[in-house]
C-alpha positions as CSV (number, residue, x, y, z in Angstrom):
1,X,94.9,115.2,79.1
2,X,97.2,114.0,81.8
3,X,97.5,110.4,83.0
4,X,94.6,108.6,84.7
5,X,95.5,106.2,87.4
6,X,93.1,103.5,88.5
7,X,94.2,101.7,91.7
8,X,92.8,98.2,91.1
9,X,91.7,96.5,94.3
10,X,91.0,92.9,93.6
11,X,87.4,91.8,93.8
12,X,85.9,95.3,93.5
13,X,85.0,95.2,89.8
14,X,88.4,96.3,88.7
15,X,88.5,94.1,85.6
16,X,85.3,95.7,84.4
17,X,86.7,99.2,85.0
18,X,89.9,98.4,83.2
19,X,87.9,97.0,80.2
20,X,85.9,100.2,80.1
21,X,89.0,102.5,80.3
22,X,90.8,100.6,77.6
23,X,87.7,100.9,75.3
24,X,87.3,104.6,76.0
25,X,90.9,105.8,76.3
26,X,93.1,103.1,74.8
27,X,95.8,101.0,76.4
28,X,96.7,101.0,80.1
29,X,100.4,101.3,80.8
30,X,100.5,99.1,84.0
31,X,98.0,96.5,83.0
32,X,99.7,93.1,83.0
33,X,98.7,90.5,80.4
34,X,100.4,87.4,78.9
35,X,102.5,89.7,76.8
36,X,103.9,91.8,79.6
37,X,104.4,89.2,82.3
38,X,108.1,88.6,81.4
39,X,108.7,92.3,81.5
40,X,107.1,92.5,84.9
41,X,109.5,89.8,86.2
42,X,112.5,91.7,84.8
43,X,111.4,94.7,86.9
44,X,111.5,92.4,90.0
45,X,107.7,92.7,90.3
46,X,106.3,89.3,91.5
47,X,102.6,90.1,91.5
48,X,100.4,91.5,88.7
49,X,101.4,95.1,88.1
50,X,97.8,96.3,88.4
51,X,97.8,95.0,92.0
52,X,100.8,96.9,93.3
53,X,100.7,98.6,96.7
54,X,100.4,102.3,97.0
55,X,104.0,102.5,98.2
56,X,105.3,100.5,95.2
57,X,103.3,102.6,92.8
58,X,104.9,105.8,94.1
59,X,108.1,104.5,92.6
60,X,106.6,103.6,89.2
61,X,104.0,106.2,88.3
62,X,104.8,109.3,86.2
63,X,104.6,112.6,88.1
64,X,101.9,114.0,85.9
65,X,98.9,112.0,87.2
66,X,95.8,114.1,86.4
67,X,93.3,111.9,88.2
68,X,93.6,108.9,90.6
69,X,90.7,106.8,91.7
70,X,89.8,103.4,93.3
71,X,86.8,101.3,94.1
72,X,86.6,99.7,97.5
73,X,84.2,97.1,98.9
74,X,82.8,95.9,102.2
75,X,85.6,93.6,103.6
76,X,83.3,90.7,104.3
77,X,81.8,90.7,100.9
78,X,85.2,91.2,99.3
79,X,86.8,88.1,101.0
80,X,83.6,86.1,100.3
81,X,83.9,87.0,96.6
82,X,87.6,86.0,96.7
83,X,86.6,82.6,98.1
84,X,83.9,82.1,95.5
85,X,86.5,83.1,92.8
86,X,88.9,80.4,94.1
87,X,86.3,77.7,94.6
88,X,87.0,74.8,92.3
89,X,90.3,76.4,91.3
90,X,92.6,76.4,94.3
91,X,93.1,73.3,96.5
92,X,92.8,75.5,99.6
93,X,89.2,76.4,98.8
94,X,88.2,72.8,99.1
95,X,88.7,73.0,102.9
96,X,85.6,75.1,103.2
97,X,85.3,78.9,103.8
98,X,86.1,79.0,107.6
99,X,89.3,76.9,107.3
100,X,90.3,78.6,104.1
101,X,89.8,82.0,105.7
102,X,92.3,81.2,108.5
103,X,94.7,79.7,106.1
104,X,94.9,82.7,103.8
105,X,95.0,85.2,106.6
106,X,97.8,83.3,108.2
107,X,99.7,83.2,104.9
108,X,99.0,86.9,104.3
109,X,100.4,87.8,107.7
110,X,103.6,86.1,106.7
111,X,103.7,87.6,103.2
112,X,100.9,89.9,102.1
113,X,101.7,89.3,98.4
114,X,100.0,85.8,98.6
115,X,97.5,85.2,95.9
116,X,98.8,88.3,94.0
117,X,97.7,90.7,96.7
118,X,94.1,89.4,96.6
119,X,94.0,89.0,100.4
120,X,95.8,92.2,101.2
121,X,93.9,95.0,102.9
122,X,92.5,97.5,100.5
123,X,94.1,100.4,102.4
124,X,97.5,99.0,101.3
125,X,96.5,99.3,97.6
126,X,94.6,102.7,97.6
127,X,96.8,105.8,97.5
128,X,95.9,108.5,99.9
129,X,95.3,110.9,97.0
130,X,92.8,108.6,95.3
131,X,89.2,109.5,95.0
132,X,87.3,106.5,96.5
133,X,84.2,105.0,95.1
134,X,82.1,102.3,96.7
135,X,81.3,99.0,95.0
136,X,78.0,99.0,96.7
137,X,76.9,102.1,94.8
138,X,77.5,100.5,91.4
139,X,79.6,101.8,88.5
140,X,77.5,104.8,87.5
141,X,79.2,107.3,89.9
142,X,82.5,106.3,88.3
143,X,81.2,107.0,84.9
144,X,79.7,110.3,85.9
145,X,83.0,111.5,87.5
146,X,85.0,110.5,84.4
147,X,82.6,112.4,82.2
148,X,82.9,115.5,84.5
149,X,86.6,115.5,84.3
150,X,87.2,114.5,80.7
151,X,84.0,115.3,79.0
152,X,81.2,113.1,77.7
153,X,82.0,110.7,74.9
154,X,80.1,109.4,71.9
155,X,81.9,106.1,72.4
156,X,79.6,103.0,73.0
157,X,82.0,101.9,75.7
158,X,80.2,100.8,78.8
159,X,81.1,99.1,82.1
160,X,80.2,95.5,81.8
161,X,80.2,93.1,84.8
162,X,83.1,90.7,84.0
163,X,84.3,87.7,86.1
164,X,81.0,87.3,87.9
165,X,80.9,84.2,90.0
166,X,77.5,82.6,90.2
167,X,78.6,80.2,93.0
168,X,76.8,79.6,96.2
169,X,77.5,81.9,99.2
170,X,79.4,80.0,102.0
171,X,78.2,79.9,105.5
172,X,79.9,82.4,107.8
173,X,80.3,81.9,111.5
174,X,80.5,84.5,114.2
175,X,84.3,83.9,114.6
176,X,84.8,84.3,110.9
177,X,83.2,87.8,111.0
178,X,85.4,88.7,114.0
179,X,88.5,87.6,112.1
180,X,87.6,89.6,109.0
181,X,87.0,92.7,111.2
182,X,90.4,92.2,112.9
183,X,92.4,91.5,109.8
184,X,90.9,94.4,107.9
185,X,90.7,96.9,110.8
186,X,92.4,99.7,108.8
187,X,89.9,99.2,105.9
188,X,87.0,99.6,108.3
189,X,88.5,102.7,109.8
190,X,89.6,104.4,106.6
191,X,86.7,103.6,104.3
192,X,83.9,103.9,106.9
193,X,82.4,100.4,106.7
194,X,80.3,99.2,109.7
195,X,81.5,96.4,111.8
196,X,80.0,93.0,110.6
197,X,76.6,92.3,112.1
198,X,76.6,89.1,114.2
199,X,72.9,88.8,114.4
200,X,71.7,85.4,113.2
201,X,75.2,83.9,113.0
202,X,76.2,80.7,114.7
203,X,79.2,79.9,116.9
204,X,81.8,77.7,115.2
205,X,82.8,74.9,117.6
206,X,85.7,73.9,115.4
207,X,87.2,77.4,115.2
208,X,90.1,76.6,117.5
209,X,91.0,73.5,115.5
210,X,90.8,75.4,112.3
211,X,93.3,78.0,113.7
212,X,95.7,75.3,114.7
213,X,95.6,73.7,111.3
214,X,96.0,77.0,109.4
215,X,99.6,77.8,110.5
216,X,101.4,74.8,109.0
217,X,99.1,74.8,105.9
218,X,100.0,78.5,105.4
219,X,103.7,77.7,105.2
220,X,103.0,75.1,102.5
221,X,100.8,77.5,100.6
222,X,103.5,80.2,100.7
223,X,106.2,77.8,99.5
224,X,104.0,77.0,96.5
225,X,103.2,80.6,95.8
226,X,106.9,81.6,95.9
227,X,107.9,78.8,93.5
228,X,105.3,80.1,91.1
229,X,106.6,83.6,91.4
230,X,110.1,82.5,90.5
231,X,109.1,80.5,87.4
């Protein structure tokens, strides 16, 4: 059997998929953990190796990849999931979703590696050759495809939902949805997601102020991130 490559897009159930692949096939070569982080830094990699871009992966992956796949997610739901993931952990999330959104987008425009590529467009992370599955369809299509290619297994391995965040959904304003659509324009085009529906959403009267505050805060955020990368 040749190599399997799973392009891990943050906040698309990737940790659950990696857990399943490890149980079914054994270790994953590019999966970073506490024991491999120093090695990653020695290779000049400054984000988790499972979150590398498609371009970076072309330099690292062996030539005999038998199968490559990825899971993608509606961009609005993905960025909301990231905010919920950060809530109570990052200081920026305490600003509320709408201000946080402008802050992380502003930072990612300056350096897309911010937050270990968690804000980066999915299209940057998914190789053109990858078979694409949709988070909205669940994990069963992934299991069926792996069985088709590599045979069924007697293993009791199953895909478990890991890192679930039972935190409340933030309020999204009309301008927030427009920003998401603009920032992730290539994801909408490439993966066929519909433009966010604006029905029932309110106008944010503080949107302009949030945008003004985001730029200087983004510079501070990036400075902190870069210090962490260099530890």
